[in-house]
C-alpha positions in Angstrom: 121.8 -53.9 167.8 119.3 -56.2 169.4 115.6 -56.4 168.6 114.1 -53.4 170.5 116.5 -50.8 169.2 116.4 -52.3 165.7 112.6 -51.9 165.8 113.0 -48.2 166.8 115.3 -47.5 163.8 113.1 -49.6 161.5 110.1 -47.4 162.5 112.3 -44.3 162.1 113.3 -45.3 158.6 109.7 -46.0 157.5 108.7 -42.6 158.8 111.5 -40.8 157.0 110.6 -42.6 153.7 107.0 -41.3 154.0 108.3 -37.7 154.7 110.7 -37.9 151.9 108.1 -39.0 149.4 105.7 -36.2 150.6 108.4 -33.5 150.3 109.6 -34.8 146.9 106.1 -34.7 145.6 105.7 -31.1 146.8 109.1 -29.9 145.7 110.3 -29.0 149.2 113.7 -29.3 150.7 113.5 -32.9 151.8 115.4 -34.7 154.6 119.2 -34.8 154.4 120.6 -38.4 154.6 123.6 -37.2 156.7 121.2 -35.9 159.3 119.4 -39.2 159.4 122.5 -41.2 159.9 123.4 -39.2 163.0 120.0 -40.0 164.5 120.5 -43.7 164.0 123.1 -43.9 166.7 123.4 -42.6 170.3 126.1 -39.9 170.9 127.2 -41.6 174.1 126.5 -44.9 175.9 127.6 -45.2 179.5 127.5 -48.5 181.5 128.8 -49.0 185.0 128.6 -51.1 188.1 127.1 -49.9 191.4 128.3 -51.7 194.5 125.7 -51.3 197.3 126.0 -52.3 201.0 122.8 -54.1 201.9 121.0 -53.9 205.2 122.2 -57.4 206.2 125.8 -56.4 205.7 126.3 -58.2 202.3 127.4 -56.4 199.2 125.5 -56.5 195.9 126.6 -55.0 192.6 124.0 -53.6 190.2 124.3 -52.7 186.5 123.6 -49.0 185.7 123.1 -47.3 182.4 122.9 -43.8 180.9 122.4 -43.3 177.2 122.8 -39.8 175.9 121.3 -40.0 172.4 121.4 -36.6 170.9 121.9 -33.0 172.1 121.7 -31.0 168.9 118.5 -29.2 170.2 119.8 -28.7 173.8 120.9 -30.6 177.0 120.1 -34.3 177.1 116.8 -34.9 179.0 115.3 -38.2 180.1 114.1 -40.4 182.9 115.8 -42.8 185.2 114.1 -46.2 185.8 114.6 -49.0 188.3 113.4 -52.4 187.0 114.7 -56.0 186.9 114.4 -56.1 183.1 116.4 -52.9 182.4 119.1 -53.5 179.9 121.3 -51.4 177.5 119.1 -52.1 174.5 116.0 -50.9 176.2 117.7 -47.8 177.5 119.0 -47.0 174.0 115.5 -47.3 172.6 114.0 -45.1 175.2 116.7 -42.4 174.7 116.0 -42.5 171.0 112.3 -41.9 171.6 113.0 -39.1 174.1 115.0 -37.4 171.4 112.1 -37.6 169.0 109.5 -36.5 171.6 111.4 -33.4 172.6 111.8 -32.5 168.9 108.1 -33.1 168.1 107.0 -31.0 171.2 109.5 -28.3 170.0 111.2 -27.9 173.4 114.9 -27.1 173.6 116.2 -30.5 174.8 117.8 -33.5 173.4 117.1 -37.1 174.5 118.6 -39.4 177.0 117.6 -42.2 179.3 119.0 -44.1 182.3 118.3 -47.2 184.3 119.4 -49.7 186.9 118.7 -53.4 186.7 117.1 -53.9 190.0 113.8 -55.0 191.6 113.2 -51.9 193.6 110.3 -53.5 195.4 112.7 -55.8 197.2 115.0 -53.0 198.5 114.5 -51.1 201.7 114.5 -47.3 201.7 118.1 -47.1 203.0 119.2 -49.6 200.3 117.4 -47.5 197.6 119.1 -44.4 198.9 122.5 -46.0 198.8 121.8 -47.4 195.3 120.7 -44.0 194.0 123.7 -42.2 195.5 125.9 -44.8 193.9 124.4 -44.2 190.5 125.0 -40.5 190.9 128.6 -40.9 191.8 129.2 -43.2 188.8 127.4 -40.8 186.4 128.3 -37.4 187.9 130.8 -36.3 185.3 128.4 -36.9 182.5 125.3 -35.1 183.9 124.4 -31.6 185.0 121.9 -28.8 184.5 123.5 -27.8 181.2 124.5 -31.3 180.1 122.0 -34.0 181.0 118.9 -33.7 183.3 117.4 -36.9 184.7 113.7 -37.3 185.9 111.5 -39.9 187.5 110.5 -43.0 185.5 109.4 -46.5 186.3 109.8 -47.2 190.0 111.5 -43.9 190.7 109.8 -41.0 192.4 110.4 -37.5 193.9 112.2 -39.0 196.9 114.7 -40.7 194.6 115.2 -37.4 192.7 115.8 -35.6 196.0 118.6 -38.1 196.9 119.9 -37.7 193.4 120.0 -33.9 193.7 121.5 -34.0 197.2 124.4 -36.4 196.1 125.2 -34.4 193.0 125.2 -31.2 195.0 127.5 -32.7 197.6 129.9 -33.8 194.8 130.0 -30.3 193.3 130.1 -28.4 196.6 127.0 -26.3 195.9 123.3 -26.5 195.5 122.4 -28.0 192.1 118.6 -28.1 192.2 118.4 -28.0 188.4 120.2 -31.3 187.9 116.9 -33.2 188.0 113.2 -32.6 187.4 110.5 -34.3 189.3 111.9 -33.6 192.8 109.6 -32.6 195.7 108.0 -29.1 195.5 109.6 -28.3 198.9 113.1 -28.4 197.3 112.3 -26.7 194.0 110.1 -29.2 192.2 107.2 -28.1 190.0 103.6 -28.0 191.0 101.6 -30.5 189.0 104.6 -32.6 188.1 103.1 -35.7 189.8 100.1 -35.8 187.6 101.5 -34.3 184.4 102.0 -37.5 182.4 98.5 -38.7 183.2 97.0 -35.2 182.5 98.7 -35.1 179.1 97.5 -38.6 178.3 94.0 -37.6 179.2 94.0 -34.5 177.0 95.1 -36.7 174.1 92.5 -39.3 174.9 89.7 -36.6 175.1 90.7 -35.1 171.8 91.0 -38.4 170.0 87.5 -39.5 171.3 86.0 -36.3 169.9 87.8 -36.6 166.6 86.5 -40.2 166.2 83.0 -39.0 167.3 82.7 -41.6 170.0 80.1 -40.7 172.6 81.4 -40.4 176.2 78.4 -42.4 177.6 79.3 -45.3 175.2 83.0 -45.3 176.2 84.5 -47.9 178.5 88.2 -47.5 179.5 90.7 -50.2 180.4 93.9 -48.9 182.0 97.0 -51.2 181.7 99.5 -50.3 184.4 98.4 -48.7 187.7 101.5 -46.8 188.7 101.7 -43.0 188.9 100.6 -42.4 185.3 97.9 -45.1 185.0 96.4 -44.4 188.5 96.2 -40.7 187.9 94.8 -41.2 184.4 92.1 -43.5 185.7 91.3 -40.9 188.4 91.1 -38.0 186.0 88.9 -40.0 183.5 86.6 -41.2 186.3 86.2 -37.6 187.6 85.3 -36.5 184.0 82.5 -39.0 183.9 84.0 -42.0 182.0 83.4 -45.6 183.0 86.6 -47.3 184.0 85.8 -50.9 183.3 89.2 -52.5 184.0 92.6 -51.8 185.5 95.7 -53.9 185.8 99.2 -53.9 187.3 102.2 -56.3 187.4 100.3 -58.7 189.6 97.0 -59.0 187.6 93.9 -57.1 186.7 90.3 -56.5 187.7 87.2 -55.9 185.6 83.6 -54.7 186.1 81.2 -54.2 183.2 79.4 -51.6 185.3 82.6 -49.7 186.0 85.0 -49.6 188.9 85.1 -47.2 191.8 88.5 -45.8 191.2 88.9 -44.2 194.6 88.3 -47.6 196.2 90.8 -49.2 193.8 93.4 -46.6 194.6 93.0 -47.2 198.4 93.2 -51.0 197.8 96.4 -50.5 195.8 97.9 -48.3 198.5 97.1 -50.8 201.3 98.0 -54.0 199.5 100.5 -53.0 196.8 98.3 -54.3 193.9 94.8 -53.8 192.3 94.1 -57.5 192.7 92.7 -59.1 195.9 
């Protein structure tokens, strides 16, 4: 195990020790060590190469991953990310946390995660489509509506989920809309999916502020990351009357002590690709 996954398991062990101590003190059942050992390792780790024909006629090979961590509670569920720093250790860690999140939220899914080591910003739309379809062909026998259901993540979006669904359906010879979530509404996606992560984050933020008894008018928010989640969170918070003092993305950040006009920042991001000038 390398550092990131080791840190996950270290945090998990500390949490289990706290729960054990609490349950021992109160005479309850306690956590079974055998169950904990199962959760310290992924059920399945899949790594493959994806050859892609580039627009200039050259061929590039990308590394793809899918880690299916645990499916005791139901089918594996987890996002698919495209990023130049994606590696197996990161994907294992994220699959672990997805397993924990589904359990904490008490929904009938296990946890998984997938990724491709690629700078998606440097690929054309046709190249992204060929890359996505190549990933599906490599992973097809391990995924499915009752097995493992991918979703959008970093630098993936509804269009990529549509290509994913289409390729998987082609392989299986029938429509398989349930193989992914986060696809466009027009082909069976869910209303509100695009802002769901930000909306959930905003609900948590609002309740935390109230619990800590921090006044709204004395609150200034800084948003780190201005992709789908960060952008929509900033928009929701701004519409609710909060001052958004700073935002940042992979190219830099901007700050205003009097608060930013988030709609203007969003337009600038859409026009230039970044929040910075």
